[in-house]
VEXDREN-2710 file (C-alpha; in Angstrom, 1 decimal):
% VEXDREN-2710
k/r/px/py/pz
1/UNK/-10.2/-19.9/-12.2
2/UNK/-10.1/-17.6/-15.2
3/UNK/-12.5/-18.5/-17.9
4/UNK/-10.8/-18.0/-21.3
5/UNK/-13.0/-20.4/-23.2
6/UNK/-13.5/-17.9/-26.0
7/UNK/-10.2/-16.0/-26.1
8/UNK/-9.2/-13.4/-28.6
9/UNK/-5.7/-14.7/-28.4
10/UNK/-4.0/-18.0/-28.5
11/UNK/-3.4/-19.3/-25.0
12/UNK/-0.3/-21.4/-24.4
13/UNK/-0.6/-24.6/-22.3
14/UNK/2.0/-23.4/-19.9
15/UNK/0.8/-22.5/-16.4
16/UNK/2.7/-22.6/-13.2
17/UNK/1.1/-22.1/-9.7
18/UNK/3.6/-21.7/-6.9
19/UNK/3.0/-24.4/-4.4
20/UNK/1.2/-23.2/-1.2
21/UNK/-0.3/-25.9/1.0
22/UNK/-4.1/-26.1/1.0
23/UNK/-5.7/-27.1/4.3
24/UNK/-9.0/-28.8/3.7
25/UNK/-11.9/-27.4/5.7
26/UNK/-9.7/-24.9/7.5
27/UNK/-10.7/-21.5/6.1
28/UNK/-8.5/-19.6/8.6
29/UNK/-5.4/-21.2/7.3
30/UNK/-6.4/-20.8/3.6
31/UNK/-7.4/-17.1/3.8
32/UNK/-4.7/-16.2/6.4
33/UNK/-1.8/-17.4/4.3
34/UNK/0.3/-14.6/2.8
35/UNK/0.1/-14.1/-1.0
36/UNK/2.3/-16.5/-2.9
37/UNK/3.4/-13.7/-5.2
38/UNK/4.3/-10.4/-3.4
39/UNK/6.4/-8.7/-6.0
40/UNK/7.0/-9.6/-9.6
41/UNK/9.0/-8.3/-12.6
42/UNK/9.8/-9.1/-16.2
43/UNK/13.4/-9.2/-17.7
44/UNK/14.3/-6.6/-20.4
45/UNK/14.1/-9.3/-23.2
46/UNK/10.8/-10.6/-21.8
47/UNK/12.0/-14.2/-21.3
48/UNK/12.3/-14.3/-17.5
49/UNK/10.3/-13.4/-14.5
50/UNK/11.4/-12.9/-10.9
51/UNK/9.0/-12.9/-7.9
52/UNK/9.1/-12.8/-4.1
53/UNK/7.2/-15.4/-2.2
54/UNK/6.9/-16.2/1.5
55/UNK/8.8/-19.0/3.0
56/UNK/8.3/-20.8/6.3
57/UNK/7.8/-18.5/9.3
58/UNK/9.1/-15.0/8.7
59/UNK/11.2/-16.0/5.7
60/UNK/10.9/-14.5/2.2
61/UNK/12.4/-16.0/-0.9
62/UNK/13.3/-14.6/-4.3
63/UNK/12.6/-16.9/-7.3
64/UNK/13.3/-16.6/-11.0
65/UNK/11.8/-18.6/-13.9
66/UNK/13.3/-18.8/-17.4
67/UNK/10.1/-19.0/-19.5
68/UNK/12.0/-20.5/-22.4
69/UNK/13.2/-23.5/-20.4
70/UNK/10.2/-24.7/-18.5
71/UNK/8.1/-23.8/-15.5
72/UNK/10.3/-24.7/-12.6
73/UNK/11.2/-21.7/-10.3
74/UNK/14.8/-21.4/-9.2
75/UNK/15.4/-19.8/-5.8
76/UNK/17.8/-16.9/-6.2
77/UNK/18.2/-15.9/-2.6
78/UNK/16.4/-15.9/0.7
79/UNK/15.9/-13.6/3.7
80/UNK/15.3/-14.9/7.2
81/UNK/12.8/-12.2/8.3
82/UNK/14.7/-11.9/11.6
83/UNK/15.1/-9.0/11.2
84/UNK/15.2/-8.3/7.4
85/UNK/12.7/-9.2/4.7
86/UNK/12.8/-9.0/0.9
87/UNK/10.5/-6.1/-0.2
88/UNK/10.9/-6.1/-4.0
89/UNK/13.2/-6.9/-6.8
90/UNK/13.6/-5.7/-10.4
91/UNK/15.8/-6.6/-13.4
92/UNK/18.7/-4.4/-14.2
93/UNK/19.7/-6.7/-17.2
94/UNK/18.6/-10.0/-18.5
95/UNK/20.8/-11.8/-16.0
96/UNK/20.9/-9.5/-12.9
97/UNK/18.4/-8.2/-10.3
98/UNK/18.4/-5.3/-7.9
99/UNK/16.5/-5.8/-4.6
100/UNK/15.4/-4.0/-1.5
101/UNK/15.4/-5.6/1.9
102/UNK/14.4/-4.1/5.2
103/UNK/13.0/-4.7/8.6
104/UNK/12.5/-3.5/12.2
105/UNK/14.7/-3.7/15.3
106/UNK/14.4/-2.5/18.8
107/UNK/17.2/-0.2/20.0
108/UNK/17.2/1.5/23.4
109/UNK/13.5/0.9/23.7
110/UNK/12.6/2.4/20.3
111/UNK/11.5/0.4/17.2
112/UNK/13.7/1.5/14.3
113/UNK/13.1/0.7/10.6
114/UNK/16.0/0.0/8.3
115/UNK/16.5/-0.9/4.6
116/UNK/19.3/-1.8/2.2
117/UNK/19.7/-2.4/-1.5
118/UNK/21.7/-5.1/-3.2
119/UNK/22.2/-6.7/-6.6
120/UNK/22.5/-10.4/-7.5
121/UNK/22.6/-12.6/-10.6
122/UNK/19.5/-14.7/-11.4
123/UNK/21.4/-17.8/-10.4
124/UNK/22.3/-16.3/-7.0
125/UNK/25.9/-15.5/-7.8
126/UNK/27.9/-12.2/-7.5
127/UNK/25.9/-10.4/-4.8
128/UNK/26.8/-6.7/-4.5
129/UNK/25.7/-4.2/-1.8
130/UNK/24.3/-1.1/-3.5
131/UNK/23.5/0.9/-0.3
132/UNK/26.2/3.3/1.0
133/UNK/28.0/2.0/4.1
134/UNK/28.6/4.9/6.6
135/UNK/32.3/5.4/7.2
136/UNK/33.7/4.9/10.6
137/UNK/34.1/8.6/11.2
138/UNK/30.6/9.4/10.2
139/UNK/28.8/12.0/12.3
140/UNK/25.3/10.6/13.0
141/UNK/23.6/7.6/11.5
142/UNK/21.2/6.8/8.7
143/UNK/19.2/3.6/8.5
144/UNK/17.7/4.1/5.0
145/UNK/19.3/2.2/2.1
146/UNK/18.3/4.4/-0.7
147/UNK/16.0/3.9/-3.7
148/UNK/16.3/3.2/-7.4
149/UNK/14.8/6.2/-9.3
150/UNK/15.8/5.2/-12.9
151/UNK/16.5/1.7/-14.3
152/UNK/18.5/3.2/-17.2
153/UNK/16.9/1.0/-19.8
154/UNK/19.5/1.5/-22.5
155/UNK/22.4/0.6/-20.2
156/UNK/22.5/-2.9/-18.8
157/UNK/23.5/-3.3/-15.1
158/UNK/23.5/0.4/-14.4
159/UNK/20.9/2.3/-12.3
160/UNK/20.3/5.8/-10.9
161/UNK/19.8/5.6/-7.2
162/UNK/19.3/8.0/-4.3
163/UNK/21.7/7.5/-1.4
164/UNK/22.1/9.4/1.9
165/UNK/25.5/10.8/2.8
166/UNK/26.6/11.7/6.4
167/UNK/29.1/14.3/7.5
168/UNK/32.4/12.8/8.4
169/UNK/35.1/14.0/10.8
170/UNK/38.0/12.9/12.9
171/UNK/38.5/13.9/16.5
172/UNK/41.4/16.4/17.0
173/UNK/41.9/17.1/13.3
174/UNK/40.5/19.4/10.7
175/UNK/40.0/16.6/8.2
176/UNK/36.3/16.4/7.5
177/UNK/33.6/16.3/4.9
178/UNK/30.6/18.5/5.5
179/UNK/28.5/17.2/2.6
180/UNK/25.4/15.7/4.1
181/UNK/22.0/14.8/2.7
182/UNK/20.3/13.0/-0.2
183/UNK/22.3/12.5/-3.4
184/UNK/21.7/10.9/-6.8
185/UNK/24.4/8.5/-8.0
186/UNK/24.9/6.4/-11.1
187/UNK/25.8/2.9/-9.9
188/UNK/27.3/-0.1/-11.6
189/UNK/25.4/-3.0/-10.0
190/UNK/28.3/-5.5/-10.8
191/UNK/31.3/-3.6/-9.5
192/UNK/29.5/-1.3/-7.1
193/UNK/31.3/1.7/-8.5
194/UNK/29.4/5.0/-8.5
195/UNK/29.4/8.4/-10.1
196/UNK/27.8/11.4/-8.4
197/UNK/25.0/13.0/-10.4
198/UNK/23.5/15.3/-7.8
199/UNK/25.6/16.1/-4.8
200/UNK/24.2/15.6/-1.3
201/UNK/21.7/18.2/-0.2
202/UNK/20.5/18.3/3.4
203/UNK/17.1/19.6/2.5
204/UNK/16.5/17.2/-0.4
205/UNK/13.8/14.5/0.1
206/UNK/13.0/13.4/-3.4
207/UNK/14.3/13.3/-7.0
208/UNK/12.4/12.4/-10.1
209/UNK/13.9/11.5/-13.5
210/UNK/12.5/11.4/-17.0
211/UNK/13.0/7.6/-17.2
212/UNK/15.9/7.9/-19.6
213/UNK/18.6/8.9/-17.2
214/UNK/18.0/12.7/-16.6
215/UNK/17.2/14.1/-13.1
216/UNK/14.5/16.7/-13.7
217/UNK/12.6/17.2/-10.4
218/UNK/13.9/17.8/-6.9
219/UNK/11.8/18.1/-3.8
220/UNK/13.2/20.0/-0.8
221/UNK/11.7/19.8/2.7
222/UNK/10.5/22.9/4.4
223/UNK/11.4/22.8/8.1
224/UNK/9.1/23.9/10.8
225/UNK/11.1/26.0/13.2
226/UNK/14.5/24.9/14.5
227/UNK/13.5/21.5/15.9
228/UNK/10.8/20.0/13.7
229/UNK/12.1/18.3/10.6
230/UNK/8.8/18.0/8.7
231/UNK/6.3/20.8/8.3
232/UNK/4.1/18.9/5.9
233/UNK/5.3/21.0/3.0
234/UNK/7.8/20.3/0.1
235/UNK/9.2/22.9/-2.3
236/UNK/9.7/21.4/-5.8
237/UNK/12.1/22.5/-8.4
238/UNK/12.7/21.5/-12.0
239/UNK/16.0/21.3/-13.8
240/UNK/16.4/23.3/-17.0
241/UNK/19.7/24.4/-18.7
242/UNK/21.6/23.0/-15.7
243/UNK/19.8/25.3/-13.3
244/UNK/17.1/24.5/-10.7
245/UNK/13.9/26.6/-11.1
246/UNK/10.9/26.7/-8.9
247/UNK/8.0/24.4/-9.8
248/UNK/5.7/25.0/-6.8
249/UNK/5.0/24.1/-3.2
250/UNK/3.1/21.0/-2.0
251/UNK/1.3/21.2/1.3
252/UNK/0.6/17.5/1.7
253/UNK/-0.6/17.8/5.3
254/UNK/-3.5/20.0/4.1
255/UNK/-3.9/18.3/0.7
256/UNK/-3.0/21.4/-1.3
257/UNK/-0.6/22.1/-4.1
258/UNK/0.9/20.1/-7.0
259/UNK/2.4/16.7/-6.3
260/UNK/4.7/15.7/-9.2
261/UNK/5.0/12.0/-10.1
262/UNK/6.6/11.5/-13.5
263/UNK/8.3/13.4/-16.3
264/UNK/7.6/12.8/-20.0
265/UNK/10.8/13.3/-22.0
266/UNK/9.0/13.6/-25.3
267/UNK/6.7/16.5/-24.3
268/UNK/9.0/17.9/-21.6
269/UNK/6.2/18.0/-19.1
270/UNK/5.8/16.7/-15.6
271/UNK/2.6/14.8/-14.6
272/UNK/1.2/15.1/-11.1
273/UNK/-1.9/15.5/-9.0
274/UNK/-3.5/18.7/-7.7
275/UNK/-6.8/19.9/-6.3
276/UNK/-9.3/20.9/-9.0
277/UNK/-12.9/21.9/-8.3
278/UNK/-12.8/20.2/-4.9
279/UNK/-11.3/17.0/-6.1
280/UNK/-7.9/15.6/-7.1
281/UNK/-7.1/15.7/-10.8
282/UNK/-4.2/14.8/-13.1
283/UNK/-2.3/17.9/-14.1
284/UNK/0.7/18.4/-16.3
285/UNK/3.1/21.4/-16.2
286/UNK/5.5/22.4/-19.0
287/UNK/9.2/22.3/-18.0
288/UNK/10.3/24.8/-20.8
289/UNK/10.2/27.8/-18.5
290/UNK/6.6/28.8/-19.3
291/UNK/5.1/26.9/-16.3
292/UNK/2.0/26.4/-18.5
293/UNK/-0.5/24.1/-16.7
294/UNK/-3.0/21.7/-18.2
295/UNK/-5.7/19.6/-16.5
296/UNK/-5.2/16.3/-18.2
297/UNK/-8.0/14.4/-16.6
298/UNK/-10.6/15.1/-13.9
299/UNK/-13.7/13.4/-12.7
300/UNK/-16.8/15.2/-11.3
301/UNK/-17.6/12.6/-8.6
302/UNK/-14.3/11.1/-7.3
303/UNK/-10.6/11.9/-7.1
304/UNK/-8.3/10.9/-10.0
305/UNK/-5.5/9.4/-8.0
306/UNK/-3.3/6.9/-9.9
307/UNK/-1.0/7.0/-12.9
308/UNK/-0.8/4.0/-15.3
309/UNK/2.8/3.5/-16.2
310/UNK/4.5/0.9/-18.3
311/UNK/8.0/-0.5/-19.1
312/UNK/11.4/0.0/-17.8
313/UNK/11.4/3.7/-18.3
314/UNK/8.0/3.9/-16.5
315/UNK/6.3/5.6/-19.4
316/UNK/3.0/7.3/-18.5
317/UNK/0.2/5.8/-20.6
318/UNK/-2.9/6.6/-18.6
319/UNK/-4.6/7.4/-15.3
320/UNK/-7.2/5.7/-13.1
321/UNK/-9.9/6.5/-10.6
322/UNK/-12.4/4.5/-8.5
323/UNK/-16.1/5.0/-8.5
324/UNK/-18.0/1.8/-7.7
325/UNK/-15.0/0.0/-9.4
326/UNK/-11.6/1.3/-10.5
327/UNK/-11.5/2.4/-14.2
328/UNK/-8.5/3.2/-16.4
329/UNK/-8.3/6.0/-19.0
330/UNK/-5.5/5.4/-21.5
331/UNK/-3.6/8.0/-23.4
332/UNK/-2.0/5.3/-25.6
333/UNK/-4.6/4.1/-28.2
334/UNK/-2.8/0.8/-28.7
335/UNK/-2.8/0.0/-25.0
336/UNK/-6.4/1.1/-24.6
337/UNK/-7.5/-1.3/-27.4
338/UNK/-5.4/-4.1/-25.8
339/UNK/-6.8/-3.5/-22.3
340/UNK/-10.4/-3.6/-23.7
341/UNK/-9.6/-6.8/-25.6
342/UNK/-8.1/-8.5/-22.6
343/UNK/-11.0/-7.5/-20.5
344/UNK/-13.4/-9.2/-23.0
345/UNK/-11.2/-12.3/-23.2
346/UNK/-10.9/-12.8/-19.4
347/UNK/-14.3/-11.7/-18.4
348/UNK/-16.1/-8.4/-18.1
349/UNK/-15.8/-8.3/-14.3
350/UNK/-12.0/-8.6/-14.4
351/UNK/-9.7/-5.6/-13.7
352/UNK/-6.6/-5.5/-15.9
353/UNK/-3.3/-4.0/-14.9
354/UNK/0.0/-3.8/-16.8
355/UNK/2.5/-5.0/-14.2
356/UNK/5.7/-4.8/-16.3
357/UNK/7.0/-4.9/-19.9
358/UNK/10.0/-5.9/-21.8
359/UNK/12.3/-3.1/-23.0
360/UNK/10.7/-3.0/-26.5
361/UNK/7.2/-3.3/-24.9
362/UNK/6.4/-6.3/-27.1
363/UNK/5.9/-8.5/-24.1
364/UNK/3.7/-7.4/-21.3
365/UNK/3.3/-8.8/-17.8
366/UNK/-0.3/-8.5/-17.0
367/UNK/-2.3/-8.9/-13.7
368/UNK/-6.0/-9.7/-13.9
369/UNK/-8.3/-10.1/-10.9
370/UNK/-11.8/-9.5/-9.6
371/UNK/-13.9/-9.8/-6.5
372/UNK/-14.0/-13.6/-6.8
373/UNK/-10.4/-14.0/-8.0
374/UNK/-7.4/-12.8/-6.0
375/UNK/-5.4/-12.4/-9.1
376/UNK/-3.5/-14.1/-11.9
377/UNK/-0.4/-13.1/-13.8
378/UNK/-0.1/-13.5/-17.6
379/UNK/2.5/-12.9/-20.2
380/UNK/1.1/-11.3/-23.4
381/UNK/3.1/-11.3/-26.6
382/UNK/2.0/-8.5/-29.0
383/UNK/3.8/-10.2/-31.9
384/UNK/2.1/-13.7/-31.6
385/UNK/-1.0/-12.4/-29.9
386/UNK/-0.5/-15.2/-27.3
387/UNK/-1.8/-14.8/-23.7
388/UNK/0.2/-17.1/-21.4
389/UNK/-0.9/-17.9/-17.9
390/UNK/1.9/-17.7/-15.3
391/UNK/1.2/-17.4/-11.6
392/UNK/-1.7/-17.2/-9.2
393/UNK/-1.4/-14.7/-6.4
394/UNK/-3.3/-16.8/-3.8
395/UNK/-3.5/-20.3/-5.2
396/UNK/-4.8/-21.8/-2.0
397/UNK/-7.9/-19.5/-2.2
398/UNK/-8.7/-20.2/-5.8
399/UNK/-10.6/-23.4/-5.1
400/UNK/-13.0/-21.7/-2.8
401/UNK/-16.4/-20.5/-3.9
402/UNK/-15.8/-16.8/-3.3
403/UNK/-18.6/-14.4/-2.8
404/UNK/-19.4/-11.5/-5.1
405/UNK/-18.8/-8.0/-3.8
406/UNK/-21.7/-5.6/-4.6
407/UNK/-21.4/-1.8/-4.5
408/UNK/-24.3/-0.4/-2.4
409/UNK/-25.2/2.9/-0.7
410/UNK/-27.1/3.5/2.5
411/UNK/-28.5/6.6/4.2
412/UNK/-26.7/8.3/7.1
413/UNK/-28.7/9.9/9.9
414/UNK/-28.7/13.2/8.0
415/UNK/-29.8/11.7/4.8
416/UNK/-26.4/11.6/3.1
417/UNK/-26.0/8.5/1.0
418/UNK/-22.8/6.6/2.0
419/UNK/-21.2/4.3/-0.5
420/UNK/-19.9/0.9/0.5
421/UNK/-19.5/-2.7/-0.5
422/UNK/-21.7/-5.6/0.6
423/UNK/-20.5/-9.2/0.5
424/UNK/-22.9/-12.0/1.2
425/UNK/-22.4/-15.7/1.9
426/UNK/-22.8/-17.8/-1.2
427/UNK/-26.0/-19.7/-1.5
428/UNK/-27.8/-18.1/1.5
429/UNK/-30.8/-15.8/1.6
430/UNK/-30.0/-12.2/2.5
431/UNK/-32.0/-12.4/5.7
432/UNK/-31.4/-12.6/9.4
433/UNK/-27.7/-13.3/9.1
434/UNK/-24.8/-12.8/11.5
435/UNK/-23.2/-9.6/10.1
436/UNK/-20.1/-7.5/10.3
437/UNK/-19.5/-3.8/9.6
438/UNK/-15.8/-3.5/8.6
439/UNK/-14.5/0.1/8.4
440/UNK/-11.3/0.6/6.5
441/UNK/-7.9/1.9/7.8
442/UNK/-6.4/5.3/7.1
443/UNK/-8.4/7.3/7.8
444/UNK/-7.1/8.9/4.6
445/UNK/-8.0/5.9/2.5
446/UNK/-11.0/4.1/1.1
447/UNK/-12.2/0.6/0.3
448/UNK/-12.4/-0.5/-3.4
449/UNK/-14.2/-3.3/-5.2
450/UNK/-12.1/-6.4/-5.5
451/UNK/-10.8/-9.4/-3.6
452/UNK/-10.4/-8.8/0.1
453/UNK/-9.0/-11.7/2.1
454/UNK/-10.3/-10.5/5.4
455/UNK/-13.9/-9.9/4.2
456/UNK/-14.0/-13.1/2.2
457/UNK/-12.8/-15.1/5.2
458/UNK/-15.7/-13.9/7.4
459/UNK/-18.1/-14.4/4.6
460/UNK/-16.9/-18.0/4.3
461/UNK/-17.9/-18.3/8.0
462/UNK/-21.5/-17.3/7.2
463/UNK/-21.3/-13.5/8.0
464/UNK/-22.5/-10.8/5.7
465/UNK/-19.9/-8.0/5.5
466/UNK/-20.5/-4.4/4.8
467/UNK/-17.4/-2.1/4.2
468/UNK/-18.5/1.6/4.3
469/UNK/-16.6/4.5/2.7
470/UNK/-17.7/6.8/5.5
471/UNK/-17.2/10.6/5.4
472/UNK/-13.6/11.1/6.3
473/UNK/-12.5/8.6/3.7
474/UNK/-10.2/9.7/0.8
475/UNK/-11.1/9.4/-2.8
476/UNK/-14.3/11.5/-2.8
477/UNK/-13.0/15.0/-2.7
478/UNK/-12.5/17.6/0.0
479/UNK/-16.1/17.9/1.1
480/UNK/-16.3/14.2/1.8
481/UNK/-12.9/14.1/3.6
482/UNK/-14.1/16.7/6.1
483/UNK/-11.4/17.5/8.7
484/UNK/-10.3/13.9/8.6
485/UNK/-11.6/10.9/10.5
486/UNK/-10.2/12.0/13.9
487/UNK/-11.1/15.6/14.1
488/UNK/-14.5/14.9/12.5
489/UNK/-14.9/11.6/14.3
490/UNK/-18.6/12.1/15.1
491/UNK/-19.5/12.3/11.5
492/UNK/-17.2/9.4/10.5
493/UNK/-18.2/7.0/13.3
494/UNK/-21.8/8.1/12.9
495/UNK/-21.7/6.9/9.2
496/UNK/-20.1/3.6/10.4
497/UNK/-22.8/3.0/12.9
498/UNK/-25.5/3.9/10.3
499/UNK/-24.1/1.0/8.2
500/UNK/-25.0/-1.4/11.0
501/UNK/-28.4/0.2/11.4
502/UNK/-29.0/-0.2/7.7
503/UNK/-28.1/-3.9/7.7
504/UNK/-30.8/-4.4/10.5
505/UNK/-33.4/-2.2/8.7
506/UNK/-33.0/-4.3/5.5
507/UNK/-33.5/-7.5/7.4
508/UNK/-30.0/-8.7/6.4
509/UNK/-28.5/-8.6/9.9
510/UNK/-29.7/-10.4/12.9
511/UNK/-29.6/-7.7/15.6
512/UNK/-28.3/-10.1/18.2
513/UNK/-25.4/-11.1/15.9
514/UNK/-24.2/-7.7/14.5
515/UNK/-20.5/-7.1/15.1
516/UNK/-17.8/-4.7/14.0
517/UNK/-14.2/-5.5/12.9
518/UNK/-11.5/-3.0/12.0
519/UNK/-7.8/-2.7/11.4
520/UNK/-5.7/0.4/12.3
521/UNK/-8.1/3.4/12.0
522/UNK/-10.8/0.8/11.3
523/UNK/-9.9/-0.7/14.8
524/UNK/-10.3/2.8/16.2
525/UNK/-13.7/3.1/14.5
526/UNK/-14.7/-0.3/15.8
527/UNK/-14.0/0.8/19.4
528/UNK/-15.3/4.3/19.1
529/UNK/-18.5/3.0/17.6
530/UNK/-19.4/1.6/21.0
531/UNK/-18.7/4.9/22.6
532/UNK/-21.2/6.7/20.3
533/UNK/-23.8/3.9/20.3
534/UNK/-23.1/1.3/23.0
535/UNK/-26.1/-1.0/22.2
536/UNK/-25.6/-1.4/18.4
537/UNK/-22.8/-3.9/18.0
538/UNK/-22.7/-7.1/20.1
539/UNK/-18.9/-7.7/19.7
540/UNK/-15.9/-5.6/18.7
541/UNK/-12.7/-6.8/17.1
542/UNK/-9.9/-4.2/16.8
543/UNK/-6.6/-5.0/15.1
544/UNK/-3.7/-2.6/15.7
545/UNK/-6.1/0.1/16.7
546/UNK/-5.5/3.8/17.7
547/UNK/-7.2/4.0/21.1
548/UNK/-6.0/7.3/22.5
549/UNK/-5.5/10.5/20.4
550/UNK/-3.3/12.1/23.0
551/UNK/-1.0/9.1/23.0
552/UNK/-0.9/9.2/19.2
553/UNK/0.2/12.8/19.4
554/UNK/2.8/12.3/22.1
555/UNK/4.3/9.2/20.4
556/UNK/4.8/11.1/17.2
557/UNK/7.4/13.4/18.8
558/UNK/10.0/10.6/18.1
559/UNK/9.4/10.6/14.4
560/UNK/10.3/12.8/11.4
561/UNK/6.7/13.6/10.7
562/UNK/5.8/14.4/14.3
563/UNK/4.5/17.9/13.7
564/UNK/2.3/16.7/10.8
565/UNK/0.7/14.0/12.9
566/UNK/0.0/16.4/15.8
567/UNK/-1.7/18.9/13.5
568/UNK/-3.6/16.0/11.8
569/UNK/-5.0/15.0/15.1
570/UNK/-5.5/18.5/16.3
571/UNK/-6.3/20.0/19.7
572/UNK/-9.5/20.5/21.6
573/UNK/-12.3/18.5/23.3
574/UNK/-12.4/15.9/20.5
575/UNK/-9.0/14.6/21.7
576/UNK/-10.5/13.1/24.8
577/UNK/-14.1/12.7/23.5
578/UNK/-12.8/10.9/20.4
579/UNK/-10.6/8.5/22.3
580/UNK/-12.1/5.1/23.1
581/UNK/-9.5/4.4/25.9
582/UNK/-10.8/7.5/27.7
583/UNK/-14.5/6.4/27.4
584/UNK/-14.5/2.7/28.3
585/UNK/-17.3/3.3/30.7
586/UNK/-19.7/3.6/27.7
587/UNK/-18.6/0.3/26.0
588/UNK/-20.9/-2.6/26.6
589/UNK/-19.9/-5.2/24.0
590/UNK/-17.1/-7.7/24.6
591/UNK/-13.8/-6.6/22.9
592/UNK/-11.0/-8.6/21.3
593/UNK/-7.7/-6.8/20.6
594/UNK/-4.8/-7.9/18.3
595/UNK/-1.5/-6.1/18.0
596/UNK/2.1/-6.7/16.9
597/UNK/4.7/-5.4/19.4
598/UNK/6.9/-4.0/16.5
599/UNK/4.2/-1.7/15.2
600/UNK/5.6/1.7/14.3
601/UNK/2.4/2.9/12.7
602/UNK/0.3/2.5/15.8
603/UNK/2.4/1.7/18.9
604/UNK/1.3/-1.3/20.9
605/UNK/1.0/1.1/23.8
606/UNK/-2.5/1.8/22.4
607/UNK/-3.8/-1.7/22.8
608/UNK/-1.9/-2.1/26.2
609/UNK/-3.8/1.1/27.4
610/UNK/-7.1/-0.1/26.1
611/UNK/-6.7/-3.5/27.7
612/UNK/-5.9/-2.0/31.1
613/UNK/-8.7/0.5/30.9
614/UNK/-11.3/-2.1/30.0
615/UNK/-10.1/-4.5/32.7
616/UNK/-10.2/-1.8/35.3
617/UNK/-13.7/-0.9/34.3
618/UNK/-14.8/-4.5/34.6
619/UNK/-15.4/-4.9/30.9
620/UNK/-15.0/-8.1/28.9
621/UNK/-11.7/-8.0/26.9
622/UNK/-9.4/-10.5/25.2
623/UNK/-6.0/-9.4/24.1
624/UNK/-3.6/-11.2/21.8
625/UNK/0.0/-9.9/21.2
626/UNK/2.3/-11.0/18.4
627/UNK/6.0/-10.8/18.9
628/UNK/8.3/-9.0/16.4
629/UNK/5.4/-8.3/14.0
630/UNK/4.6/-4.8/12.6
631/UNK/1.3/-3.1/11.8
632/UNK/0.3/-5.3/8.9
633/UNK/1.0/-8.6/10.7
634/UNK/2.8/-9.9/7.6
635/UNK/3.0/-13.5/8.8
636/UNK/0.8/-16.4/7.8
637/UNK/0.7/-18.1/11.2
638/UNK/-0.2/-14.9/13.0
639/UNK/-3.0/-14.0/10.5
640/UNK/-4.3/-17.6/10.6
641/UNK/-4.4/-17.4/14.4
642/UNK/-6.1/-14.0/14.3
643/UNK/-8.8/-15.2/11.9
644/UNK/-9.5/-18.4/13.9
645/UNK/-9.7/-16.6/17.2
646/UNK/-11.9/-13.7/16.0
647/UNK/-14.3/-16.0/14.1
648/UNK/-14.9/-18.0/17.3
649/UNK/-15.4/-14.8/19.3
650/UNK/-18.0/-13.2/17.0
651/UNK/-21.7/-14.1/17.8
652/UNK/-23.8/-16.0/15.3
END
């Protein structure tokens, strides 16, 4: 669906779209299908791509394509989804890939997450486990499989990886190893042999390299008392002259301090984000011992919140932020010129992202997408100036007449202008329509301009959809964030309800067919909106919602970050007043609940409780559970079912 009728570059005739079945006149199946491309990478020589795509049911598959030999994908390996799924894969040489798999399992009534790393050749041969197997005499257990922190671009088939080590011991003997914690190891992905770079440290939670094989930053957790593992604070150190020196403390639970992301080996500086004039800015700190700080880029309206990185050494080339639309600022003049040229070639409404690059950066894997295009991948060759279409992210959606997403703002009750995004059905007058307010999850998140499968589905069914970035959202600075969307729930939910009132005041929404739909915190907001204003919305759809703040706090005790969660929710009257399950007597609208029973983000206990409370109060409620699915419901059949049932439930 990209229009490249007047390209600045020669466009090859090659184009491959991974086959996803299209179901005519069945929008729930089209929009509910998982993306055909879920992770993609480019080989060091730029001649091969590898990508993960959903198979039938819970299955995920890894494919590779040799771009010099045609357009047919070759399946490298597959994962059943019961219980593990492929998460991502990357090239460690022109012939070999390293991948991460993981999943969820129930054990003694708890839902436990696990992950593992492995390497495999592009033809599926010579698989090798990269994660560390615990010895039989290990004391304790660890379900994390580690992470790649450096692809060692100058050394084929080698990586730097973090792996967790357990203490070992033998009953009745003094033979034991007390080294425990996160370590950094150099691993040969063919033989599995490893060399210790940083010995296990119990307090270590993070390591950052300079992209060329040197570990420069270490993050150490700060415990809270003798029992809590996570205080919400990390002490960072940088390595200089074989010694660790203090870099600073990050208090991420209170959004304070410097959060390091990447080290530039040429300037010997670390890039990260820190508060600046009430908003987040990109900051760099010298690692030469001077600790000299520099604000690299800040914006006076929104947070600067994302690095732009490129290539196998993850070179920092820019930064981005989102106002009405996300915008990139490039430090590399060549890439800035290229990004601008590609934007003109593909269309001014397209967002451009550099997804990967060859080792010499002459070949670039580029993603381009917009509000009416879920995204396409291209290969750009700097030498030939050729832009080559590769894969569509959601090919089954591309033939639909998608609706434009328009940035808007509306007044809250106190006069504050609330930003948001309005999507209207194509070819209809903006008057007297069935409408949906769709608050985002988080609450420490925000909606952005672009393709949204959930919103576009409801628009295809004739609904107008408004997505508000209510106060309590991230991205707009500390004043906008307030105390967060739970402690400041009256402000946040008030802004959400004011979105519905604005739709009515503008004549867009038919008052008798105004609904609210939300996922996660958005589901909480959907339910709590009816507590604050019972007569506004005529139907409520809540997907994996928080329903009781006391339950959210008590459930957190089983997790590493339990103390952080409890402080985030806080204590006081708002815990009961801000819990929809404790205020069902005020809810008038019919409710539809969806939840996966393997949800670790928001336990299914929340929807179970809400369902019981609503039924006991004689309220109208429909409850759909999905077995062995987590918070995101990453399964095409489940999403299709959810869309179909919810669309039938909402009034028109």
